Structures are given as structure tokens and as C-alpha cells.
N, C-alpha and C positions, 0 to 999 in steps of 0.2 A: 483353399490353401490347405497343405498337408500339415499334420501335427504328428509328433511321436511321443510315445510313453517312455519314460526312463527306465533303463534296465542295466544291470551291472554286466558290461561286456566281457568280464573275465569269466562268467559262467554261462553266457548266452551268445551264440553266433549263428550265422546262417550256414546251412549245410554246404560243404565244399563243392558239392556236385552241382550247385546252381550254374546254369549255363551263362556264358559272357553275353549272349543276346538278351537274356532276361535283364541282366545289369544295365545294358544300354537302354533298354525299353523303360525300365523304372527311373533312370536318371533323366531321360528325356521328359518323362511325365513330371518329374520334380521341377525341372526347369520351366516347363510350360505353365505349371500352376504358379510358380514364382513370378513369371512374367505377368500372368493375369492379375496377381496380387498387386504388382507394381502399379498397373494401370488402375486398379481400384483404389489406391492411396491408403492401404492399410498400414498399420503401425508395425514396427520390428524392432527387436533388439537381441543381442546375443545373451543367452541366460548362463553366465558363468563359464562360457568357452571362448577361447581366443578365436578370433575371425581370420581365416585365411592362413591356416598353417601350411607348412610345405607339403609337397606330395610324398616326400621320403617319410616324413612322420606319419602321414595318413596311411601309407602302406604298411609301416611297421605296426601301427595300431590295429589295422586290419588282419595282419598275420597273427597277433596275439588273440584277437576275438575269434578267429576261425581255427584255433588250435585243435578244437574237438567238436563234434557235431552235438546238437541238442539231444538230450534223453527224454524219453516220454514218461519217466517217473522221478520222483524225488524232487529236490530243490529246483532243478531246471524246469520241470513241468509247472510248478508252483509259480515261478516268475513268468513263464511263457504265457500263462493265463491273461497276463496284463498287456500283452502286445495287442496294438490295435492296427487292423489292416489298413492300407493306404485309402481305400474307398469308403471306410466306415465313417459315420458321423462322429463329431467330436464328443457327443454325450457319452460315448462308450468308454471314455478314458477314465483312469483312477483319479478321483477328485482329491483324495486325501494326500496324493503325492505333490500337490501343487504348493509351491513355497509362498509364504506370505509376501515377500518382497516383490514378487512378480506382479501381484495386483496393486501393490502400492506404486510401482513404476507405471502401470497402465493409467493411473491417475495424474501422472506428472509427464506431460509431453516433452518438457524440456529435458528431463532426465533421459528419456527414451532417445531423444535426438542426440544427446551427448554420447550415449552408449554406442550408437551406430555411426556417429560423425565420421566420414571418411570412407565408409564401406564401398560406396560406389562413386565418390566424388572424383576420383581420378579417371574415371571411364567417361570422358568428355563426350565422345561420339556414340554414346550408348543409343541403341535402337531397340526398343522392346519387342517390336513386332518383326519377326522373321530374321533376327540377327543373333539368336542364341543357338550355340552347338555345344553339346556336352564333350568334355574331354575323356576320351576312352581310357580306361585303366584296365588293361588285360589281366585277367585272372585275380582280380581283387574283389572280394565280395562286397556288396552294398550293405553297410551296417544299418540296423534299426536301433534307435536309442541315442544316448549322449555319446560324443566322441568328437574327433577332429573334424574340421570343415571339409566338404568335398568342393574343390575349387574347379570351376568352369571358366570358359574364355571370357565371358561377360558378367557372370554373377558369382557371388560366394554363397553356396547353399550350406547352411548350417543347422544343427539340431538344437531344438529348444522344447520346453515343456508345454507352454500354453500359447504365448503371444507370437503372432505370425509376423510376416515380413513387412518392412516400410521402405518405400522408395524415396529416400531423402536425396532426390536428384537435383542438382543446381539447375535453375532455369537457364536455358540456352540463350546465347547472345550472337546475333548476326552483325558482322562488321561490314560496312559499306564505304566504297571509295569511288569518287568520280575523277576521271582523268581526261586530259587532251595534251599529247606530246610531253610526257612525263618519264621518258625512258631513263632519264638519269637519276630519278628519285624513287620511282615505283617499287623496285625491288626491296629497298630497305624499309619502306612503309609497310609492304605486305609481310616481310619478316616479322616485324614487330606486332603483327595480328595473329601469330600462330596460336595464341590462347583461345581465339574465338571459335565458335562451333561451325561457323561457315564464313567465307569472305565472298562479297559480291562486288564486281568492278563494272562500273557503267562508263564506257569510254565514248568520247565525242569525235569519233573519226579521226583518230591521230594519224599522223603521216610518218612517225618514227616507229621504234619498235615497242612502244608501250604495251600494245595488246599481246604481243608474242611473250613478253617478259612476264606480264600479269598471268598468263595461261600457266606458267611453270609453277605458280602458287595455288591456283584455284581454277576449276572448270566453270565457274559462275562468272563468265566474262561476257558482257553485252556491249554491242556497239550501236549507236543511235545519234542522230543529228543533235547538235548543241541547241538546248531550248533555254538556257540560263541556269544559274546555280541553283535556284529553288526547285525549278522542275526537275532537274537531273537528280537532285539528291532526294526529292520525294519518290521519284521513279525507282531509284535504287532501293529505297526502304520498301516499296510495294512489292519488289521481287524476293525479298527475304522470306525465308521459311519460319522465322521466329519473330515474336513481337518485340522483344528488347533489342534495340538497334544502337550500335555504336558507329558514328560517322567519323571518318578520318580523312583529312586531306593528304594528297600525295607528298607534300612537304613536311609532314608531321610523323612523329614516331611515339609508340606507346612503351614506355620503360616497364620492366618487370614489376615494380612496386605499385605503378598504377594499374597494371593488368590485375594483380592480386586483389587490390581494393575494389576494383570494378566487380570481380567474381564475389567478394565477400558481400557487397551491397545487394546484388541481385539474389543471392542465396538467402538473405534475410527477409524475403518477401516484402519488399518495400512499399510503402504507401505513396511515395513521390512518383510522379510521372516523368521526371527527368533529373539529371544531375549535371551541375557545373563543375568545372575543374580549372585550376590555374594553368595558363600556358606560358612557358618560358622559351624565348627566342635566342638562337645562337647567331650573333651578327657581329661583324667587325672583329672576329677573333675571340669572342667572349660570350658567356651566357648573360643577357641583359636582364637584370632584375630592378632596373630603374626606368624612368620615363614612361610614356604611354604603352610601352611594350610589355609592361608587367603590372599587375598579374594577368591581365587580359583574359578574364574568366570566359570560357567557352562551354556552351551546353551541347554535349556530343553524345552522351548516354541517355536514351529516352525510350519510353514505351509508345510505339506507334499507335496504339489504340487511343491514346490520350494526348498525343503531341504530333506536330508535323513541322516541316520547314515553311517559313513565310518571308517576305520581303520582295523588293523590286529588282533593281539592277545590281546593287552592292550591299554589303553588310547584312546578307541574309542570316536568319537565326531560327532556332527552333521555338515555336510557340506551344505552350502547353495549356491544357484545360484547367483553369483555376489557378491557384498559387502553390501547387504541389511540386516544388522544386527543391532538391538537396544539393549539398556541396561535398565534393571530394577534396582531400588534402594533398594528393600527390600530383605532380606536374605532368602536363602533356608537353612533349618536346617539339619545338617548331624551328625549321631551318628556312626563313623566308626569303632570303637573298644570297646569291653567291658573292656579290660585291655591291659597291655603291652604284655603279653603272646600271646593273640590272634593277636596282631599287628605283632609280629614277625612271627607267623605261616603264616599269610597272605603275609607278605613280602617276605618269601621264595618262595611262589607260584608265586607272581607277578614278582619277579626278574628272575625267570626262563622263564616266558613268554616275559618279556621285552628283555632279552638277545637273545632269538630266533628270536624276531622281528628285533632287531639290526642286527643279522647275515643275515637275508633274505634281508635287506636293504643295504647290502655290507659293513657295518661298521666292524671295527677290534679294538681289545683291545691292546694297547701297554703298555709298562712299564711306560712310561710318563703319559698316561691317569690313569693308576692305582694309581700313586703317586700324580697326579695334582687334579683330579675331586673330590675325597672324602673331603680333607681340604676345597676346594673352596665351596662345598656344606654346610659345617658346618659354614663358615664365612657369607654365604649368609643368612643362616637361623637365626643364632644367633645375627649377628650384623646388616646386612642390612635390614633384615625383622623384627627385633626388638624382637627376641626370649628372649633376656635378660630381657625384661619387664615383662615376665611371671614367672620369678623366676626359681625354679628348674624344673617345667614342661617345660618351654621354653628351658632349657638347654638339657633335656632329649630328647625332640623331635628333637632338632638340631642334636644332636649326632646320634639319630636313623636314621634321613634322610641322614646324611653323610655315615652311615653304608649301607644304601640302595643303594646308588650310588656305593660304593666299591663292594658290592655283585653282582650287575648287570654287572660291567665290568669284575669281576672275573669269572662269569659264561659265559660271552661272550668269554672270553680267553680260557676257558675250551672247549666250543663248536667248536671254530675255529681250535683247536688242532685236534679234531675228523674228 
């Protein structure tokens, strides 16, 4: 990593005759070394200089510094003795110019990180290898010493005394979505994932425009036969370029406050392998925060190295290694059904799968369960979960949820007879 000795630019400047090609070569070398330092995880902070000043200010500063050439005698020569060439080792610099607070900050990583917080955090799609190009500034000499930042397309290169650069880059997150005939919902779902570093869609051979719409938002769209919810979601995670996965259903949306919270959590180098978040459903004309619909915690953000999807036919979920699960406070938005008719149609399909899963797990439906479970489900939804607070909508949902339980046990009884 390159370092610079401080020098008063009012009395020292680079000869105006230096060629523009030499400027480009030096700037390219700066950026290359900067990129290698990023990969090496070295620390960085700006030593008393603002980061990312405008190009106009940089040009004005350069003009002042190049007002006259260096002289070979007098004060200029005395100061020039302390200039260190780009290729010389750091041992040749002037140790007496180092400020005490620099070393103090080296011992305080938190202070360093606060000094550079946000330098690169807005560059979400940063690629260290092969993605750096210097911005050419015609006829502007390259300064040596303190002064304004040189701004590049991907990095901010700035002058410091001792401490080199730190890549405080936010860990990337891959968003995954599985689909089948979701043309009416997929666009809004993918729009809400614009914060993610990549979006992966695994489609189960849709017969509508789902795939065409998805390709308007990402080129990572894959089509494969339907193999169940668990297999589809694990396959989507296996295609991701990054280890942190956010799994979204086509009928869900990520609001801005939840996206910001997700970014903040993964930036903090979390110990948890996954995070649950409350899910709020919009149904019957309102956001339902009562009955079994809320808070309906969902584990959707996880580290695929320590977690994976598991389950049988319905109610798939992410299983993590150990108990390392955290919680987010902001809500995931859910649009489960257009109307009551769609709710009942889907309920018929889900109760069939749920009854089959219960049978495979060795459960049996008795007369007592058929009599006991449906009314208990109604009381839980309407009284304990506060469905009464949502008026008629809360009453309808409580009744439908109890009907779901009755239908599930009735179909289990039907299967066990066969």
C-alpha cells in the first residue's frame, strides 16, 4: 500500500511539464494498490482530510500547488528531501512528523471504523478485481502530500500520513424467489428487492408471463420442474454468489425500513446464523395485526453455510445449526389472498398437503380431535389473539381458520381409512 510524507503544497508542486500519460500511469498504480489492500483487509481512515471532495475543489487545489516549479536550493530543496518515492519502503519516511493521535486510533478499531464509515458503503456492487478505472483529469498534476481526495469511479483515494486503507465493505446479500404462475405479483416483489446485491429467481415452468417479467429485473432466472417448496428454495440458495441469503415469496414485499435493518445487521458481522422477522398480512381491506395472522414470525435472512430449508409438504422453514437465531423488529409485508374465494381455494390445496404430512408423521384423527380442535382454534384467534378488535374482518378470519383446522383433520381421517 502506498504512503505519502506530508509537505506544504504552497511551496512544493510537481513540475508542470509532467506528461498526462505519466499521471494516468501513477493513478492506475494507486488504484491497483488500493484494490490489493482492500482484499488484504487492512485498516484505513482519513487523517484530518475530508473524503470525496468535489473535482472542482481538487482542480483548484492542484492549480495552486503547481503555481511554480520546485527549486533545487533553499527551502524547497529542504522540504523536497522528505518526499518518498512510490516504490520506496515505508521505513524511509520521516518518523518525527507522525502525529500521536494516529497511533492512538490504530489501537481503537471502533474509532477507525467510525472515521471511515460510509466511504464505500454506497457502492453496493463493488467488484475489487477488474472493476476499477481511474477518472482521467486532463492537464492536472498528481499531487504528493496532503490535500484533497482524488475521486475515482469505484474508490476514493485520499492522502494520509501513516495508516493505510480499510475495506469496510458491507457483506453482500443474495435475494432468492421461487415462482410458478406469479405474473400478477412478481414485479412488485422484485422491485422491493432492489437493495440486494443480486436477485435469483427459480421458476417452476410457469405458463404465464412470470419468467419474462422476472428477466426485466435480473438475468439470474432459472426454470426447472417443481420439486416441492423445500427443494426449490434450497436450489435457489445454492445458485447464489453470496452466503447471506434473503428468501422472499412472490406475494411478499420488503419495505425500506426492513431493508435498512437487514443491511445494518449483516454489516455488524453477526454471530447469528439466521434472523426472524414479523410478517403482517393485508387481507379483507386492512393490515391484519390480530388472529393467527400476526406476528407470524418468518426466518428469511440466513447464512447458507449454517442454515438450510427443511420440511415435508407444507410449512417449510429454515433450520439453523444450533440456537443462533436473531430477531428483526421491522415487518415483512404479505399479500396472501385477493379475496375470500381465493383463500378457500388455496385452503383446500393446503389442507390436503397438511393431512398427508400428518399421516406420514404417524398422526391419526379421532372423534375427539374433530370435535375439540376447531372450536379451540376459533377461541384462540378471536379471543386470545384479539380478532374481535378487527370487527367483522377479525370474526371472518377466526371462523375461516377454525374451518381450516376441521378440514385438515377430516382429510386426515379420510386418508387413514384408505
